[in-house]
mmCIF file of the N, C-alpha and C atoms, coordinates in Angstrom:
data_MODEL
# 
_entry.id   MODEL 
# 
loop_
_atom_site.group_PDB 
_atom_site.id 
_atom_site.type_symbol 
_atom_site.label_atom_id 
_atom_site.label_alt_id 
_atom_site.label_comp_id 
_atom_site.label_asym_id 
_atom_site.label_entity_id 
_atom_site.label_seq_id 
_atom_site.pdbx_PDB_ins_code 
_atom_site.Cartn_x 
_atom_site.Cartn_y 
_atom_site.Cartn_z 
_atom_site.occupancy 
_atom_site.B_iso_or_equiv 
_atom_site.pdbx_formal_charge 
_atom_site.auth_seq_id 
_atom_site.auth_comp_id 
_atom_site.auth_asym_id 
_atom_site.auth_atom_id 
_atom_site.pdbx_PDB_model_num 
ATOM 1   N N  . UNK A 1 1  ? 0.776  -1.322 0.046   1.00 0.00 ? 1  UNK A N  1 
ATOM 2   C CA . UNK A 1 1  ? -0.042 -0.347 -0.262  1.00 0.00 ? 1  UNK A CA 1 
ATOM 3   C C  . UNK A 1 1  ? 1.016  1.186  -0.067  1.00 0.00 ? 1  UNK A C  1 
ATOM 4   N N  . UNK A 1 2  ? 2.118  0.992  0.686   1.00 0.00 ? 2  UNK A N  1 
ATOM 5   C CA . UNK A 1 2  ? 2.658  2.371  1.061   1.00 0.00 ? 2  UNK A CA 1 
ATOM 6   C C  . UNK A 1 2  ? 3.295  2.992  -0.870  1.00 0.00 ? 2  UNK A C  1 
ATOM 7   N N  . UNK A 1 3  ? 3.793  1.696  -1.489  1.00 0.00 ? 3  UNK A N  1 
ATOM 8   C CA . UNK A 1 3  ? 4.305  1.876  -2.848  1.00 0.00 ? 3  UNK A CA 1 
ATOM 9   C C  . UNK A 1 3  ? 3.136  2.545  -3.116  1.00 0.00 ? 3  UNK A C  1 
ATOM 10  N N  . UNK A 1 4  ? 1.814  2.256  -3.146  1.00 0.00 ? 4  UNK A N  1 
ATOM 11  C CA . UNK A 1 4  ? 1.037  2.658  -4.126  1.00 0.00 ? 4  UNK A CA 1 
ATOM 12  C C  . UNK A 1 4  ? 0.576  4.338  -3.613  1.00 0.00 ? 4  UNK A C  1 
ATOM 13  N N  . UNK A 1 5  ? 0.780  4.445  -2.630  1.00 0.00 ? 5  UNK A N  1 
ATOM 14  C CA . UNK A 1 5  ? 0.603  6.169  -1.899  1.00 0.00 ? 5  UNK A CA 1 
ATOM 15  C C  . UNK A 1 5  ? 1.931  6.854  -2.658  1.00 0.00 ? 5  UNK A C  1 
ATOM 16  N N  . UNK A 1 6  ? 2.814  6.479  -2.555  1.00 0.00 ? 6  UNK A N  1 
ATOM 17  C CA . UNK A 1 6  ? 3.963  7.183  -2.843  1.00 0.00 ? 6  UNK A CA 1 
ATOM 18  C C  . UNK A 1 6  ? 3.876  7.185  -4.390  1.00 0.00 ? 6  UNK A C  1 
ATOM 19  N N  . UNK A 1 7  ? 3.403  6.605  -5.245  1.00 0.00 ? 7  UNK A N  1 
ATOM 20  C CA . UNK A 1 7  ? 3.054  6.717  -6.540  1.00 0.00 ? 7  UNK A CA 1 
ATOM 21  C C  . UNK A 1 7  ? 2.120  8.202  -6.701  1.00 0.00 ? 7  UNK A C  1 
ATOM 22  N N  . UNK A 1 8  ? 0.928  7.915  -5.978  1.00 0.00 ? 8  UNK A N  1 
ATOM 23  C CA . UNK A 1 8  ? -0.102 8.950  -5.903  1.00 0.00 ? 8  UNK A CA 1 
ATOM 24  C C  . UNK A 1 8  ? 0.789  10.106 -5.579  1.00 0.00 ? 8  UNK A C  1 
ATOM 25  N N  . UNK A 1 9  ? 1.475  10.140 -4.770  1.00 0.00 ? 9  UNK A N  1 
ATOM 26  C CA . UNK A 1 9  ? 2.242  11.485 -4.098  1.00 0.00 ? 9  UNK A CA 1 
ATOM 27  C C  . UNK A 1 9  ? 2.975  12.107 -5.199  1.00 0.00 ? 9  UNK A C  1 
ATOM 28  N N  . UNK A 1 10 ? 3.558  11.180 -5.892  1.00 0.00 ? 10 UNK A N  1 
ATOM 29  C CA . UNK A 1 10 ? 4.403  11.588 -6.921  1.00 0.00 ? 10 UNK A CA 1 
ATOM 30  C C  . UNK A 1 10 ? 3.566  12.111 -8.223  1.00 0.00 ? 10 UNK A C  1 
ATOM 31  N N  . UNK A 1 11 ? 2.821  11.843 -8.480  1.00 0.00 ? 11 UNK A N  1 
ATOM 32  C CA . UNK A 1 11 ? 1.659  11.813 -9.405  1.00 0.00 ? 11 UNK A CA 1 
ATOM 33  C C  . UNK A 1 11 ? 1.167  13.323 -9.069  1.00 0.00 ? 11 UNK A C  1 
ATOM 34  N N  . UNK A 1 12 ? 0.895  13.307 -8.042  1.00 0.00 ? 12 UNK A N  1 
ATOM 35  C CA . UNK A 1 12 ? 0.304  14.607 -7.379  1.00 0.00 ? 12 UNK A CA 1 
ATOM 36  C C  . UNK A 1 12 ? 1.188  15.947 -7.671  1.00 0.00 ? 12 UNK A C  1 
ATOM 37  N N  . UNK A 1 13 ? 2.272  15.817 -7.214  1.00 0.00 ? 13 UNK A N  1 
ATOM 38  C CA . UNK A 1 13 ? 3.555  16.707 -7.371  1.00 0.00 ? 13 UNK A CA 1 
ATOM 39  C C  . UNK A 1 13 ? 3.769  16.896 -9.077  1.00 0.00 ? 13 UNK A C  1 
ATOM 40  N N  . UNK A 1 14 ? 4.067  16.133 -9.490  1.00 0.00 ? 14 UNK A N  1 
ATOM 41  C CA . UNK A 1 14 ? 4.156  16.327 -10.798 1.00 0.00 ? 14 UNK A CA 1 
ATOM 42  C C  . UNK A 1 14 ? 2.999  17.020 -11.659 1.00 0.00 ? 14 UNK A C  1 
ATOM 43  N N  . UNK A 1 15 ? 1.496  16.610 -10.928 1.00 0.00 ? 15 UNK A N  1 
ATOM 44  C CA . UNK A 1 15 ? 0.555  17.260 -11.719 1.00 0.00 ? 15 UNK A CA 1 
ATOM 45  C C  . UNK A 1 15 ? 0.593  18.976 -11.408 1.00 0.00 ? 15 UNK A C  1 
ATOM 46  N N  . UNK A 1 16 ? 1.258  19.349 -10.122 1.00 0.00 ? 16 UNK A N  1 
ATOM 47  C CA . UNK A 1 16 ? 1.111  20.553 -9.534  1.00 0.00 ? 16 UNK A CA 1 
ATOM 48  C C  . UNK A 1 16 ? 1.917  21.421 -10.485 1.00 0.00 ? 16 UNK A C  1 
ATOM 49  N N  . UNK A 1 17 ? 3.282  20.318 -10.498 1.00 0.00 ? 17 UNK A N  1 
ATOM 50  C CA . UNK A 1 17 ? 4.361  21.476 -11.313 1.00 0.00 ? 17 UNK A CA 1 
ATOM 51  C C  . UNK A 1 17 ? 3.746  21.415 -12.741 1.00 0.00 ? 17 UNK A C  1 
ATOM 52  N N  . UNK A 1 18 ? 3.175  20.771 -13.439 1.00 0.00 ? 18 UNK A N  1 
ATOM 53  C CA . UNK A 1 18 ? 3.041  20.915 -14.842 1.00 0.00 ? 18 UNK A CA 1 
ATOM 54  C C  . UNK A 1 18 ? 1.659  21.776 -14.671 1.00 0.00 ? 18 UNK A C  1 
ATOM 55  N N  . UNK A 1 19 ? 0.788  22.065 -13.877 1.00 0.00 ? 19 UNK A N  1 
ATOM 56  C CA . UNK A 1 19 ? -0.419 23.229 -13.846 1.00 0.00 ? 19 UNK A CA 1 
ATOM 57  C C  . UNK A 1 19 ? 0.499  24.286 -13.926 1.00 0.00 ? 19 UNK A C  1 
ATOM 58  N N  . UNK A 1 20 ? 1.288  24.659 -12.885 1.00 0.00 ? 20 UNK A N  1 
ATOM 59  C CA . UNK A 1 20 ? 1.893  26.014 -12.362 1.00 0.00 ? 20 UNK A CA 1 
ATOM 60  C C  . UNK A 1 20 ? 2.186  26.306 -13.463 1.00 0.00 ? 20 UNK A C  1 
ATOM 61  N N  . UNK A 1 21 ? 2.960  25.524 -14.654 1.00 0.00 ? 21 UNK A N  1 
ATOM 62  C CA . UNK A 1 21 ? 3.874  26.127 -16.065 1.00 0.00 ? 21 UNK A CA 1 
ATOM 63  C C  . UNK A 1 21 ? 2.642  25.981 -17.247 1.00 0.00 ? 21 UNK A C  1 
ATOM 64  N N  . UNK A 1 22 ? 1.649  25.427 -16.835 1.00 0.00 ? 22 UNK A N  1 
ATOM 65  C CA . UNK A 1 22 ? 0.447  25.598 -18.141 1.00 0.00 ? 22 UNK A CA 1 
ATOM 66  C C  . UNK A 1 22 ? 0.003  26.536 -17.872 1.00 0.00 ? 22 UNK A C  1 
ATOM 67  N N  . UNK A 1 23 ? 0.470  27.842 -18.249 1.00 0.00 ? 23 UNK A N  1 
ATOM 68  C CA . UNK A 1 23 ? -0.160 29.076 -18.064 1.00 0.00 ? 23 UNK A CA 1 
ATOM 69  C C  . UNK A 1 23 ? -1.752 29.324 -18.477 1.00 0.00 ? 23 UNK A C  1 
ATOM 70  N N  . UNK A 1 24 ? -2.012 28.996 -19.726 1.00 0.00 ? 24 UNK A N  1 
ATOM 71  C CA . UNK A 1 24 ? -3.116 28.974 -20.161 1.00 0.00 ? 24 UNK A CA 1 
ATOM 72  C C  . UNK A 1 24 ? -3.936 27.610 -20.095 1.00 0.00 ? 24 UNK A C  1 
ATOM 73  N N  . UNK A 1 25 ? -3.581 27.004 -19.145 1.00 0.00 ? 25 UNK A N  1 
ATOM 74  C CA . UNK A 1 25 ? -4.695 26.022 -18.636 1.00 0.00 ? 25 UNK A CA 1 
ATOM 75  C C  . UNK A 1 25 ? -5.032 24.969 -19.760 1.00 0.00 ? 25 UNK A C  1 
ATOM 76  N N  . UNK A 1 26 ? -4.228 24.754 -21.026 1.00 0.00 ? 26 UNK A N  1 
ATOM 77  C CA . UNK A 1 26 ? -4.663 23.833 -22.352 1.00 0.00 ? 26 UNK A CA 1 
ATOM 78  C C  . UNK A 1 26 ? -4.484 22.719 -22.131 1.00 0.00 ? 26 UNK A C  1 
ATOM 79  N N  . UNK A 1 27 ? -3.614 22.116 -20.900 1.00 0.00 ? 27 UNK A N  1 
ATOM 80  C CA . UNK A 1 27 ? -3.602 20.533 -20.529 1.00 0.00 ? 27 UNK A CA 1 
ATOM 81  C C  . UNK A 1 27 ? -1.688 20.395 -21.458 1.00 0.00 ? 27 UNK A C  1 
ATOM 82  N N  . UNK A 1 28 ? -1.296 21.256 -21.645 1.00 0.00 ? 28 UNK A N  1 
ATOM 83  C CA . UNK A 1 28 ? 0.194  20.832 -22.527 1.00 0.00 ? 28 UNK A CA 1 
ATOM 84  C C  . UNK A 1 28 ? 1.055  22.399 -22.422 1.00 0.00 ? 28 UNK A C  1 
ATOM 85  N N  . UNK A 1 29 ? 2.358  21.893 -22.581 1.00 0.00 ? 29 UNK A N  1 
ATOM 86  C CA . UNK A 1 29 ? 3.188  23.305 -22.337 1.00 0.00 ? 29 UNK A CA 1 
ATOM 87  C C  . UNK A 1 29 ? 4.010  23.419 -23.777 1.00 0.00 ? 29 UNK A C  1 
ATOM 88  N N  . UNK A 1 30 ? 3.702  24.461 -23.917 1.00 0.00 ? 30 UNK A N  1 
ATOM 89  C CA . UNK A 1 30 ? 4.470  25.273 -25.417 1.00 0.00 ? 30 UNK A CA 1 
ATOM 90  C C  . UNK A 1 30 ? 5.656  25.344 -24.848 1.00 0.00 ? 30 UNK A C  1 
ATOM 91  N N  . UNK A 1 31 ? 6.650  25.981 -26.112 1.00 0.00 ? 31 UNK A N  1 
ATOM 92  C CA . UNK A 1 31 ? 7.695  25.713 -26.020 1.00 0.00 ? 31 UNK A CA 1 
ATOM 93  C C  . UNK A 1 31 ? 7.921  27.156 -24.636 1.00 0.00 ? 31 UNK A C  1 
ATOM 94  N N  . UNK A 1 32 ? 7.093  28.067 -24.716 1.00 0.00 ? 32 UNK A N  1 
ATOM 95  C CA . UNK A 1 32 ? 7.809  29.203 -23.904 1.00 0.00 ? 32 UNK A CA 1 
ATOM 96  C C  . UNK A 1 32 ? 7.320  28.516 -22.662 1.00 0.00 ? 32 UNK A C  1 
ATOM 97  N N  . UNK A 1 33 ? 6.059  28.037 -22.131 1.00 0.00 ? 33 UNK A N  1 
ATOM 98  C CA . UNK A 1 33 ? 6.141  27.194 -20.943 1.00 0.00 ? 33 UNK A CA 1 
ATOM 99  C C  . UNK A 1 33 ? 7.079  26.605 -20.498 1.00 0.00 ? 33 UNK A C  1 
ATOM 100 N N  . UNK A 1 34 ? 7.318  25.610 -21.490 1.00 0.00 ? 34 UNK A N  1 
ATOM 101 C CA . UNK A 1 34 ? 8.824  24.515 -21.109 1.00 0.00 ? 34 UNK A CA 1 
ATOM 102 C C  . UNK A 1 34 ? 9.797  25.426 -20.926 1.00 0.00 ? 34 UNK A C  1 
ATOM 103 N N  . UNK A 1 35 ? 10.415 26.653 -21.494 1.00 0.00 ? 35 UNK A N  1 
ATOM 104 C CA . UNK A 1 35 ? 11.323 27.338 -21.296 1.00 0.00 ? 35 UNK A CA 1 
ATOM 105 C C  . UNK A 1 35 ? 11.123 27.916 -19.765 1.00 0.00 ? 35 UNK A C  1 
ATOM 106 N N  . UNK A 1 36 ? 10.296 28.471 -19.455 1.00 0.00 ? 36 UNK A N  1 
ATOM 107 C CA . UNK A 1 36 ? 9.959  28.826 -18.161 1.00 0.00 ? 36 UNK A CA 1 
ATOM 108 C C  . UNK A 1 36 ? 10.119 27.744 -17.078 1.00 0.00 ? 36 UNK A C  1 
ATOM 109 N N  . UNK A 1 37 ? 9.634  26.587 -17.370 1.00 0.00 ? 37 UNK A N  1 
ATOM 110 C CA . UNK A 1 37 ? 9.828  25.190 -16.250 1.00 0.00 ? 37 UNK A CA 1 
ATOM 111 C C  . UNK A 1 37 ? 11.465 25.346 -16.322 1.00 0.00 ? 37 UNK A C  1 
ATOM 112 N N  . UNK A 1 38 ? 12.062 24.803 -17.363 1.00 0.00 ? 38 UNK A N  1 
ATOM 113 C CA . UNK A 1 38 ? 13.421 25.066 -17.193 1.00 0.00 ? 38 UNK A CA 1 
ATOM 114 C C  . UNK A 1 38 ? 14.316 26.011 -16.632 1.00 0.00 ? 38 UNK A C  1 
ATOM 115 N N  . UNK A 1 39 ? 13.768 27.223 -16.856 1.00 0.00 ? 39 UNK A N  1 
ATOM 116 C CA . UNK A 1 39 ? 14.431 28.574 -16.135 1.00 0.00 ? 39 UNK A CA 1 
ATOM 117 C C  . UNK A 1 39 ? 14.347 28.134 -14.745 1.00 0.00 ? 39 UNK A C  1 
ATOM 118 N N  . UNK A 1 40 ? 13.023 27.911 -14.100 1.00 0.00 ? 40 UNK A N  1 
ATOM 119 C CA . UNK A 1 40 ? 12.897 27.420 -12.635 1.00 0.00 ? 40 UNK A CA 1 
ATOM 120 C C  . UNK A 1 40 ? 14.010 26.917 -12.212 1.00 0.00 ? 40 UNK A C  1 
ATOM 121 N N  . UNK A 1 41 ? 14.078 25.684 -12.929 1.00 0.00 ? 41 UNK A N  1 
ATOM 122 C CA . UNK A 1 41 ? 15.532 24.980 -12.029 1.00 0.00 ? 41 UNK A CA 1 
ATOM 123 C C  . UNK A 1 41 ? 16.463 25.116 -12.382 1.00 0.00 ? 41 UNK A C  1 
ATOM 124 N N  . UNK A 1 42 ? 17.005 26.450 -13.182 1.00 0.00 ? 42 UNK A N  1 
ATOM 125 C CA . UNK A 1 42 ? 18.142 26.928 -12.958 1.00 0.00 ? 42 UNK A CA 1 
ATOM 126 C C  . UNK A 1 42 ? 18.690 26.360 -14.420 1.00 0.00 ? 42 UNK A C  1 
ATOM 127 N N  . UNK A 1 43 ? 17.877 26.101 -15.572 1.00 0.00 ? 43 UNK A N  1 
ATOM 128 C CA . UNK A 1 43 ? 18.235 25.316 -16.843 1.00 0.00 ? 43 UNK A CA 1 
ATOM 129 C C  . UNK A 1 43 ? 17.983 26.530 -17.739 1.00 0.00 ? 43 UNK A C  1 
ATOM 130 N N  . UNK A 1 44 ? 19.205 27.107 -18.366 1.00 0.00 ? 44 UNK A N  1 
ATOM 131 C CA . UNK A 1 44 ? 18.801 28.112 -19.770 1.00 0.00 ? 44 UNK A CA 1 
ATOM 132 C C  . UNK A 1 44 ? 19.201 27.291 -20.821 1.00 0.00 ? 44 UNK A C  1 
ATOM 133 N N  . UNK A 1 45 ? 18.241 27.112 -21.698 1.00 0.00 ? 45 UNK A N  1 
ATOM 134 C CA . UNK A 1 45 ? 18.433 26.546 -22.730 1.00 0.00 ? 45 UNK A CA 1 
ATOM 135 C C  . UNK A 1 45 ? 18.251 27.336 -23.957 1.00 0.00 ? 45 UNK A C  1 
ATOM 136 N N  . UNK A 1 46 ? 18.946 27.210 -25.235 1.00 0.00 ? 46 UNK A N  1 
ATOM 137 C CA . UNK A 1 46 ? 18.771 27.882 -26.159 1.00 0.00 ? 46 UNK A CA 1 
ATOM 138 C C  . UNK A 1 46 ? 18.074 27.507 -26.887 1.00 0.00 ? 46 UNK A C  1 
ATOM 139 N N  . UNK A 1 47 ? 17.254 28.317 -27.830 1.00 0.00 ? 47 UNK A N  1 
ATOM 140 C CA . UNK A 1 47 ? 15.934 27.960 -28.313 1.00 0.00 ? 47 UNK A CA 1 
ATOM 141 C C  . UNK A 1 47 ? 16.256 26.628 -29.568 1.00 0.00 ? 47 UNK A C  1 
ATOM 142 N N  . UNK A 1 48 ? 17.265 26.724 -29.962 1.00 0.00 ? 48 UNK A N  1 
ATOM 143 C CA . UNK A 1 48 ? 17.352 25.503 -31.067 1.00 0.00 ? 48 UNK A CA 1 
ATOM 144 C C  . UNK A 1 48 ? 17.326 24.058 -30.071 1.00 0.00 ? 48 UNK A C  1 
ATOM 145 N N  . UNK A 1 49 ? 18.025 24.073 -29.025 1.00 0.00 ? 49 UNK A N  1 
ATOM 146 C CA . UNK A 1 49 ? 17.911 22.803 -28.236 1.00 0.00 ? 49 UNK A CA 1 
ATOM 147 C C  . UNK A 1 49 ? 16.487 22.619 -27.346 1.00 0.00 ? 49 UNK A C  1 
ATOM 148 N N  . UNK A 1 50 ? 15.978 23.988 -27.143 1.00 0.00 ? 50 UNK A N  1 
ATOM 149 C CA . UNK A 1 50 ? 14.350 23.962 -26.794 1.00 0.00 ? 50 UNK A CA 1 
ATOM 150 C C  . UNK A 1 50 ? 13.831 23.258 -27.717 1.00 0.00 ? 50 UNK A C  1 
ATOM 151 N N  . UNK A 1 51 ? 13.862 23.377 -29.073 1.00 0.00 ? 51 UNK A N  1 
ATOM 152 C CA . UNK A 1 51 ? 13.264 23.460 -30.000 1.00 0.00 ? 51 UNK A CA 1 
ATOM 153 C C  . UNK A 1 51 ? 13.502 21.651 -30.327 1.00 0.00 ? 51 UNK A C  1 
ATOM 154 N N  . UNK A 1 52 ? 14.595 20.862 -30.092 1.00 0.00 ? 52 UNK A N  1 
ATOM 155 C CA . UNK A 1 52 ? 14.895 19.571 -30.317 1.00 0.00 ? 52 UNK A CA 1 
ATOM 156 C C  . UNK A 1 52 ? 14.704 19.029 -29.001 1.00 0.00 ? 52 UNK A C  1 
ATOM 157 N N  . UNK A 1 53 ? 14.537 19.410 -28.002 1.00 0.00 ? 53 UNK A N  1 
ATOM 158 C CA . UNK A 1 53 ? 13.688 18.933 -26.820 1.00 0.00 ? 53 UNK A CA 1 
ATOM 159 C C  . UNK A 1 53 ? 12.192 18.615 -27.108 1.00 0.00 ? 53 UNK A C  1 
ATOM 160 N N  . UNK A 1 54 ? 11.483 19.392 -27.201 1.00 0.00 ? 54 UNK A N  1 
ATOM 161 C CA . UNK A 1 54 ? 10.144 19.608 -27.587 1.00 0.00 ? 54 UNK A CA 1 
ATOM 162 C C  . UNK A 1 54 ? 9.761  18.788 -28.752 1.00 0.00 ? 54 UNK A C  1 
ATOM 163 N N  . UNK A 1 55 ? 10.552 18.599 -29.637 1.00 0.00 ? 55 UNK A N  1 
ATOM 164 C CA . UNK A 1 55 ? 10.727 17.198 -30.789 1.00 0.00 ? 55 UNK A CA 1 
ATOM 165 C C  . UNK A 1 55 ? 10.845 16.005 -30.356 1.00 0.00 ? 55 UNK A C  1 
ATOM 166 N N  . UNK A 1 56 ? 11.826 15.784 -29.370 1.00 0.00 ? 56 UNK A N  1 
ATOM 167 C CA . UNK A 1 56 ? 11.945 14.794 -28.690 1.00 0.00 ? 56 UNK A CA 1 
ATOM 168 C C  . UNK A 1 56 ? 10.573 14.239 -27.618 1.00 0.00 ? 56 UNK A C  1 
ATOM 169 N N  . UNK A 1 57 ? 10.377 15.065 -26.785 1.00 0.00 ? 57 UNK A N  1 
ATOM 170 C CA . UNK A 1 57 ? 9.360  14.876 -25.895 1.00 0.00 ? 57 UNK A CA 1 
ATOM 171 C C  . UNK A 1 57 ? 7.774  14.749 -26.429 1.00 0.00 ? 57 UNK A C  1 
ATOM 172 N N  . UNK A 1 58 ? 7.501  15.323 -27.549 1.00 0.00 ? 58 UNK A N  1 
ATOM 173 C CA . UNK A 1 58 ? 6.549  15.320 -28.288 1.00 0.00 ? 58 UNK A CA 1 
ATOM 174 C C  . UNK A 1 58 ? 6.263  14.292 -29.127 1.00 0.00 ? 58 UNK A C  1 
ATOM 175 N N  . UNK A 1 59 ? 5.536  12.911 -28.293 1.00 0.00 ? 59 UNK A N  1 
ATOM 176 C CA . UNK A 1 59 ? 5.428  11.970 -28.419 1.00 0.00 ? 59 UNK A CA 1 
ATOM 177 C C  . UNK A 1 59 ? 4.190  12.083 -29.939 1.00 0.00 ? 59 UNK A C  1 
ATOM 178 N N  . UNK A 1 60 ? 3.351  12.645 -29.602 1.00 0.00 ? 60 UNK A N  1 
ATOM 179 C CA . UNK A 1 60 ? 2.098  12.363 -30.556 1.00 0.00 ? 60 UNK A CA 1 
ATOM 180 C C  . UNK A 1 60 ? 2.102  13.945 -31.757 1.00 0.00 ? 60 UNK A C  1 
ATOM 181 N N  . UNK A 1 61 ? 3.304  14.011 -31.555 1.00 0.00 ? 61 UNK A N  1 
ATOM 182 C CA . UNK A 1 61 ? 3.835  15.708 -32.729 1.00 0.00 ? 61 UNK A CA 1 
ATOM 183 C C  . UNK A 1 61 ? 3.104  16.618 -32.830 1.00 0.00 ? 61 UNK A C  1 
ATOM 184 N N  . UNK A 1 62 ? 1.995  16.733 -31.946 1.00 0.00 ? 62 UNK A N  1 
ATOM 185 C CA . UNK A 1 62 ? 1.306  18.040 -31.890 1.00 0.00 ? 62 UNK A CA 1 
ATOM 186 C C  . UNK A 1 62 ? 2.266  19.526 -31.835 1.00 0.00 ? 62 UNK A C  1 
ATOM 187 N N  . UNK A 1 63 ? 3.023  19.387 -31.424 1.00 0.00 ? 63 UNK A N  1 
ATOM 188 C CA . UNK A 1 63 ? 4.037  20.363 -31.053 1.00 0.00 ? 63 UNK A CA 1 
ATOM 189 C C  . UNK A 1 63 ? 4.100  21.129 -29.745 1.00 0.00 ? 63 UNK A C  1 
ATOM 190 N N  . UNK A 1 64 ? 3.730  20.512 -28.812 1.00 0.00 ? 64 UNK A N  1 
ATOM 191 C CA . UNK A 1 64 ? 3.593  20.791 -27.233 1.00 0.00 ? 64 UNK A CA 1 
ATOM 192 C C  . UNK A 1 64 ? 3.749  19.498 -26.344 1.00 0.00 ? 64 UNK A C  1 
ATOM 193 N N  . UNK A 1 65 ? 4.009  19.820 -25.131 1.00 0.00 ? 65 UNK A N  1 
ATOM 194 C CA . UNK A 1 65 ? 4.240  18.357 -24.681 1.00 0.00 ? 65 UNK A CA 1 
ATOM 195 C C  . UNK A 1 65 ? 3.208  18.437 -23.486 1.00 0.00 ? 65 UNK A C  1 
ATOM 196 N N  . UNK A 1 66 ? 2.243  17.463 -23.606 1.00 0.00 ? 66 UNK A N  1 
ATOM 197 C CA . UNK A 1 66 ? 1.455  16.843 -22.474 1.00 0.00 ? 66 UNK A CA 1 
ATOM 198 C C  . UNK A 1 66 ? 1.764  16.441 -21.462 1.00 0.00 ? 66 UNK A C  1 
ATOM 199 N N  . UNK A 1 67 ? 0.804  16.330 -20.293 1.00 0.00 ? 67 UNK A N  1 
ATOM 200 C CA . UNK A 1 67 ? 1.067  15.834 -18.975 1.00 0.00 ? 67 UNK A CA 1 
ATOM 201 C C  . UNK A 1 67 ? 1.955  14.249 -19.214 1.00 0.00 ? 67 UNK A C  1 
ATOM 202 N N  . UNK A 1 68 ? 1.035  13.643 -19.918 1.00 0.00 ? 68 UNK A N  1 
ATOM 203 C CA . UNK A 1 68 ? 2.129  11.864 -20.182 1.00 0.00 ? 68 UNK A CA 1 
ATOM 204 C C  . UNK A 1 68 ? 3.332  11.893 -20.892 1.00 0.00 ? 68 UNK A C  1 
ATOM 205 N N  . UNK A 1 69 ? 3.599  13.012 -21.498 1.00 0.00 ? 69 UNK A N  1 
ATOM 206 C CA . UNK A 1 69 ? 4.741  13.314 -21.994 1.00 0.00 ? 69 UNK A CA 1 
ATOM 207 C C  . UNK A 1 69 ? 5.946  13.791 -21.090 1.00 0.00 ? 69 UNK A C  1 
ATOM 208 N N  . UNK A 1 70 ? 5.457  14.860 -20.472 1.00 0.00 ? 70 UNK A N  1 
ATOM 209 C CA . UNK A 1 70 ? 6.279  15.309 -19.543 1.00 0.00 ? 70 UNK A CA 1 
ATOM 210 C C  . UNK A 1 70 ? 6.199  14.413 -18.388 1.00 0.00 ? 70 UNK A C  1 
ATOM 211 N N  . UNK A 1 71 ? 5.505  13.518 -17.740 1.00 0.00 ? 71 UNK A N  1 
ATOM 212 C CA . UNK A 1 71 ? 5.963  12.444 -16.897 1.00 0.00 ? 71 UNK A CA 1 
ATOM 213 C C  . UNK A 1 71 ? 6.994  11.606 -17.520 1.00 0.00 ? 71 UNK A C  1 
ATOM 214 N N  . UNK A 1 72 ? 7.006  11.140 -18.651 1.00 0.00 ? 72 UNK A N  1 
ATOM 215 C CA . UNK A 1 72 ? 7.845  9.991  -19.408 1.00 0.00 ? 72 UNK A CA 1 
ATOM 216 C C  . UNK A 1 72 ? 9.548  10.910 -19.486 1.00 0.00 ? 72 UNK A C  1 
ATOM 217 N N  . UNK A 1 73 ? 9.349  12.195 -19.399 1.00 0.00 ? 73 UNK A N  1 
ATOM 218 C CA . UNK A 1 73 ? 10.690 13.001 -19.305 1.00 0.00 ? 73 UNK A CA 1 
ATOM 219 C C  . UNK A 1 73 ? 11.234 12.765 -17.975 1.00 0.00 ? 73 UNK A C  1 
ATOM 220 N N  . UNK A 1 74 ? 10.171 13.017 -17.133 1.00 0.00 ? 74 UNK A N  1 
ATOM 221 C CA . UNK A 1 74 ? 10.764 13.581 -15.553 1.00 0.00 ? 74 UNK A CA 1 
ATOM 222 C C  . UNK A 1 74 ? 11.030 12.086 -14.944 1.00 0.00 ? 74 UNK A C  1 
ATOM 223 N N  . UNK A 1 75 ? 10.677 11.033 -15.520 1.00 0.00 ? 75 UNK A N  1 
ATOM 224 C CA . UNK A 1 75 ? 10.827 10.012 -14.639 1.00 0.00 ? 75 UNK A CA 1 
ATOM 225 C C  . UNK A 1 75 ? 12.149 8.891  -15.534 1.00 0.00 ? 75 UNK A C  1 
# 
């Protein structure tokens, strides 16, 4: 039961972080929103690398990063 509780807690924290940076509340992180998230953790990324990161994370190819893609990246 503890493992399930830990997993739920981790998911809750990740959802809160995701929501904080999903400024327009559309359920995905744009390049600008992802850049703000990375800057918050002191990672300054050049635009070309940010574009490459989004391309890598954006499994469904819609140009933004959804929560599931974000979790896959973090975990």
